[in-house]
N, C-alpha and C positions, 0 to 999 in steps of 0.2 A: 218221544221215543229215543231210547239210547241203546245202541247196539255195540257189542264188543266182540271181536274175533281175535283170538290169540293163537298163533301158530308157533310151535316150539322147535320143530326140526329145521326143514329147509326154508321156512319163511315165518315171518311174524306179521300178522295183519290185525289191526285194531280198528274197529268201526264204532264210533259213538255217535248216535243220532238222537237229537232232541226235537220232537215235533210238538208245537204248541201254537196258540194264536199270536203270541208275542214274537217279535223279531229277536234273533240271537244277538247277544251283546258282546260276547268275548271275542277279542281279536287275538291273532297270534303273531309270531315273528315273521319277518319277510326276508326273502332271499333275492339276490341279484341287485345290480345297480347299472346305471347307464347315464349317458349325457355328461354334463359337467359345466364348468365355467368358461368354456371356450367360445368359439364363434357361433353366430346365428345365421342360418341361411333361409331366407323367405322365398318360397317357390313362386310367389306372385311378383314380388319386387325384383328378384334377380333372374328368374327363368321364364317369366311371362305367363304363368298359369292363370287361367281365367275361371272365375266362379259363375259361369253362365249355363251350367248343366248340359253343355253340348261339346265344348272344346276338351279334347282328351288331356287329362292330367298326367298321363303316363310318361311322356318325354320330359317335361319339367321336373317331375318327381325323380325319375332315374338320373337325370343330369345332376340334380341336387345331391342325390345319394352318392353318386360317383365322386363328387368333390368332397363331401363330408367324410366318406370312407377312406379317402386317400390322405386326409389330414393327420398329422402326428399329434395334434392336440384335440381335446374333446370338442365335438360339434353338435349343434342342434338344428334340425330341419323343421321349419314351421309351415304348416298349411293353415293359413288364416281363416277366420270365419267367412262363411259363404257356402254355396252348394256347388260341388264339382262333379264332373263325370270322369270316371276312370275305367278304361277298358280292361286292363290287367297290369300287374307289376310284380316282378320278382326282385327283391332287394338282397343282393348277395354280399357276403363277407368272404374272407376275413377282412376286417377294417383295422387301421393302424392305431386307433384310439377309441375310447368310449364314444358312443353315438346315440342321440335321442331323436325320435320322430314325434313332434308335437302337433297333433291333429286337433285343430279348434273348430273346423267346419264340418260339413256333411259331405261324405264322399259316396257317390252312387255307382253301382255296377250296372252293366248292360242288363236290361230286363229279360231279353231273349236268351234262354239257355243255349241256343245254337250258336251264340257269339263266342263260345269258349271252346278251345281246342284241347285243353287240359282241365282236370277237375280241381282247379284252384283259381281264385281271383287275385288275392294279394298274398305273397309269400315272403317270409324272412328266412334266410338261409345261411347257416354257418357264420354266425356273428357272436362276438364276445362283448360283454359289458354294453348291453342294449337296453333302451327304455322307450316305451310307447306310451304317450300321455296326451293330455290336452283337452279332455272333455268332449271330443268330437264323436261322430257317428259314422260307422261303415254300414251302408245300406245295400244289402245284396239284391233287393228287389225281386224276391223269390215268388211273387204271386203267380206268375205264369207257370212256373215249375210245379207249384202245389196243385194246380188244376189238372196236371197230367195224370194218367191212370197210375194206380198205386204200385209200390215196389213188389207187392205179392204176385203181380202178373207180369212185371217187366223188370229187367235188370238195369234200367237206365239210371237208377238212383246213385249208384257208385260213380257214374261219369259226370254228375252235376258238380259245379264248382263249390268249393269250400270258401267261406268268406276270408278267413285268416289262417294261414299255415305258418307254424313256427317249427322249423326243421334244424336240428343240430345247433341250437343256441346254448351258450354258457353264460350264466349270470345275467338274467334278463328280468325286467320289471314291466308288466303290462298294467297300467294304472289309470282309472278314471275315464275309460272310453267305452263306447257302446257298439255292439255288433247287432244288426237288425235284419230280419227276414232273409237269412242265407238260403240259398237253393238246396244246399246239403248241410253237413255239419257247419256250425258257426266257427268253431276253432278246432284245429288239429295240431296237437303237440307231439312231435316225433323226435326221438334221439336227443332230447334236451337235458341239460344239467343245471339245476338251481335256477328255476324260472318261477316267478310269482305273478299271480293275477290278483289285484286288489281293487276294490270299489269298481269292479268290472260289471257291465250290464249286457245281458243277452235277451233279445226280444223277438218273438215270432208267434203267430197264432197257434192256439192249442191243437188245431187239426193239421198243422204243417208236418209233412212226413220226413223222417230220417234227418231231422234238424237238431241233432245233439248239440247241447250248449258248448261243452269243452270235452273233447275226446283226447285221451292221453295214452301214448304207447311208447314202450321202450325208453322211458325217461326216468331220471333220478333227481329227486328233490324238487317236486312241483308243489307249489302252495296256491290254493284257491281260497282267498280270504275276503269276507265281508262283501260278497258278490250276489247279484240278483239275476236269476236265470228263469225266464218264462219262455217255454218252447213246446213243441209237439212231440218231443222224444226225451231221451235221457238228459237230465240237467248236466250231470257229469258222467262220462263213461270211461272206464279204465281198461285198457287192453293189455296184452301180455308184455312182460318185461318191464313193467312199471314198478318202481320202488321208492320208498321214503316220500310218500305223498301226504299232504295235510289239506283237508277240506274243512274249513272252520268258518262258521258264521255265514253260511250260504242260505239265501232265501230261494226256494225252488218251487215252481208250480205256476201254470199247469205244466205237465210233462209226465215222464215215466219214473221219476225219482232219480236216485244215485245208484249207479250200477258198476260192479266189477264184471267184466265180460261183455258179450259172450266170448267164451274161451273154448279151446279144444277142437276148433274147426280145421286148423292147418297144422302141418308137420313143423317140428322144431320150435314150437312156441316156448317162450321163456316164462319162468315163474313170476307171479305178482308177490311183492314183498314189502311189508311195512306201510300199510295204508291207514290213515286216521281220518275218520269223519266224525265231527262233533259240533254241537251247538248250532244245528241247522234246522230251519223251519220249512216244512213241506206242506203245501196246501193245494188241494185239488190235483193230486198226482195219482197215477194208477198203481204205483208201488212206493215203498219207502226206500230202504237201502236193501239191495239184493245182490246176489252173486249167481251167475248163470253160466252153464256150459251146454254145448251141443251133445245130444246122445249119439252114440255110434260113430264118434269122430276120433281124432287123434289123441293118444295118451299124453299126459303132462302132469305137472305138480302144482298148478295154481289152486286157489280156493273157490269153491262153488256153493251156491245155494240151490238153484233150480237146475237139476241135472237132467231135466226133460225139456230144456229150452229149445223151441222149434218154431220160430216165426215163419208164417206163410207156408207151413208144412214142407219146407225145403230141407228135410233131413230124414234120417232113418229112425223114425219115432219109436219103432218096436225094438230097437237095440238099446243097450245100456251105455251110459257114459263110461269112458276109460280114465277119467280124471279123478284122482284120489282127494278126498276131503276129510280132514281130521283136526282135532284140537281147536275147537271153536266154542266161544261163549257169547250168547246174546244176553245183554245186561242192561237193566233199567230202561225198558222200552215202554213208553206211555203215549197213548194217542187214540185216534178213532180210525176205523177201517170202513171204506165204502162197500166192501164185499164181506160176506160172513166168514170167508176163509182168511182170518187175520194172521194166522201163522201157518206157513207151508215149508216144511223141510223135506223135500223130495230128493232122496239120495239114490245112488246107483245100486242095483241089485248085485252087480259084479264086484263093485268096490264100495261096500256100505260105509256110511260116515262113521267115524270113530271119535270118542271123547268129545261129545257135544254137550254144552251146558245151557240151560235156560234159567235165568236168574231175574226175579222181580219183573214179570211181564204183566202189563195191564193195558189191554186194547179192547175198546168197546165197539159194538156194532148194533144198530137198531134197524130193523127192516122186516118185511113180511115173511122172510125165511127164518127169522129167529135171531138169537144172539150170535156173537163171534164164536168161531170154532178154530181148533188147532189140529192140523193134519201132519202126520209124519209117515215116512216110508223109508225102510231100510236104515233105520237109526234108532238107538235107544238112549235118549238124552238123560243127563243128570239134572235133576230139578231141585231148585231151592228158592225160598222167598215166595212172594205172592205170584199166583198164576191165574190170570183171567185173559183168555179162556184156559181151562184146564189143559195141561200139556198133552198133546197127542191123543186127544179124547175123541176125535171125529174120524170116521173111516175115510180112506183115500179112494177116490173113484178109480175104476179100472184104467181109464185114460185121463189122467189129470190134465187140466187145461194149462197151457204154458202162459207165462206172463208176457206182456207186450215188449 
């Protein structure tokens, strides 16, 4: 599948998605740097950290970080091979020189969600020229959290800890590490500029709730390259204020696909601008690439696909979205759909979609209900090239089902 969204006025969004059985090959440029040729600080040798799965790594890690952050030359902190227990850690900047955290071992979080006072486990805050590397694993031990009742009945999901938070970083590289079984989002990127994830791995069971792989908000210049994400929610989710993002060579699935949104729920949301998704392989996902907004919520100017997005029925489903959608093209989309509704362009009756193009679409579905169909609401797309299913050929139900 290849999707392309072009926005002419206040934003430009390009989404190119390739779905096939082969893994994506093309890589892209990387942004950010960190570390250097300066000193090496071993948390075991210098600060007495123990890989016994019970001694808290928090103090040795924070002591090592304090020393490295105060250095005027580049420093590298090393967590050697072994399995460590870490209650929680917030690694704050600004630091005086580039800094690298090289995690070679397995770092485990407390299994009990009640052990956390804040919705975070490990946080990196206000750092310039940072690198996280080493081939290690951050294990959130989320199994207990997954067994709790779902988010549709309770609001506890937002209070569960995120494995890795990157807040207000500039020029950062996250390379060759794994985040596993987070209790909530695996990664949250907020207010960052020029941050790259490369050869990054996200792993959680397909039924794990609200465990987005990488969530990006209000950040400029985020690259997700040659990364493998297997989780129970969105592989990559993009919130308001995100711009100049590149998602290239990502293997996604299981999960919900790659999503912009949901948007339009809160006041003063910022536009999404300049997103490129290409050469990605999606397998066993509930969606491909999608754009979603809440109905009956706050107005704004980001780009939306599903304008009736209403998870767990927590919205005004009978109202229309106030988010404007225009100047969009879907181009070179090829693949198979698990559901007959292979194409769904559900737009707002209050603000219908304008200038939408469907170019060379070929999506197959085989099942007892028949072949793939294409549904459109409040939109008159321009069509060219091959169209399978025929564009907008199927009726839209009175109450279309929202995507996950």
